[in-house]
C-alpha positions in Angstrom: -102.1 61.7 -167.7 -102.7 59.9 -164.3 -99.9 59.6 -161.9 -98.7 56.4 -160.8 -99.2 55.6 -157.1 -96.4 53.3 -155.8 -96.6 52.0 -152.1 -93.8 50.5 -150.3 -95.3 48.1 -147.7 -94.2 45.6 -145.1 -96.3 42.6 -144.4 -96.8 43.2 -140.8 -98.0 46.7 -141.2 -101.4 47.7 -140.2 -101.3 51.1 -141.8 -100.2 49.4 -145.1 -103.5 47.4 -145.4 -105.2 50.6 -144.6 -104.1 52.5 -147.5 -104.3 49.4 -149.9 -108.0 49.2 -148.7 -108.6 52.7 -149.3 -107.2 52.8 -152.8 -109.0 49.9 -153.7 -112.3 51.2 -152.3 -111.9 54.5 -154.5 -110.9 52.2 -157.6 -107.5 53.8 -157.7 -104.7 51.9 -159.5 -101.3 51.6 -157.7 -98.3 49.6 -157.7 -97.3 47.6 -154.5 -93.7 46.7 -153.4 -93.3 44.6 -150.2 -90.1 45.4 -148.7 -90.5 42.5 -146.3 -88.7 40.0 -148.3 -87.3 42.0 -151.0 -83.8 43.7 -150.4 -84.2 45.4 -153.9 -87.5 47.0 -152.9 -86.1 48.0 -149.5 -83.1 49.8 -151.0 -85.2 51.4 -153.5 -87.5 52.7 -150.8 -84.5 54.0 -148.9 -83.0 55.5 -152.0 -86.2 57.4 -152.6 -86.0 58.8 -149.1 -88.5 56.2 -147.3 -87.6 55.0 -143.9 -90.7 53.2 -142.8 -93.8 51.6 -144.2 -96.1 52.6 -145.7 -94.3 55.0 -147.9 -96.2 56.3 -150.9 -94.8 57.8 -153.8 -96.9 59.9 -156.2 -95.0 61.3 -159.1 -92.5 63.6 -157.1 -94.5 63.7 -153.8 -93.6 61.5 -151.1 -96.0 60.5 -148.1 -94.3 58.9 -145.1 -97.6 57.9 -143.4 -101.2 57.1 -144.7 -103.5 60.2 -144.6 -106.7 60.0 -146.6 -107.1 63.9 -146.8 -103.6 64.2 -148.5 -104.4 61.2 -150.9 -107.6 62.7 -151.9 -106.1 66.0 -152.6 -103.6 64.5 -154.9 -106.3 62.3 -156.6 -108.6 65.6 -157.2 -105.5 67.4 -158.5 -104.9 64.6 -161.2 -108.6 64.5 -162.2 -108.5 68.2 -162.7 
């Protein structure tokens, strides 16, 4: 079963745009949560341990910044 990738972003975040573009190029599904205008999403991000964007959640893993190598390793593990 493929893990869900959840990305918490802010509208003015250049790194957020990078991670979104990266996953689109890899044809990888993700869920997007914009914390810029949603207190609910912001509180959820904080509850999960995030403090800045992009904050990426993959199953029990947390990424506090965009690192394509880490994302690639995770995606490879998911495909066995």
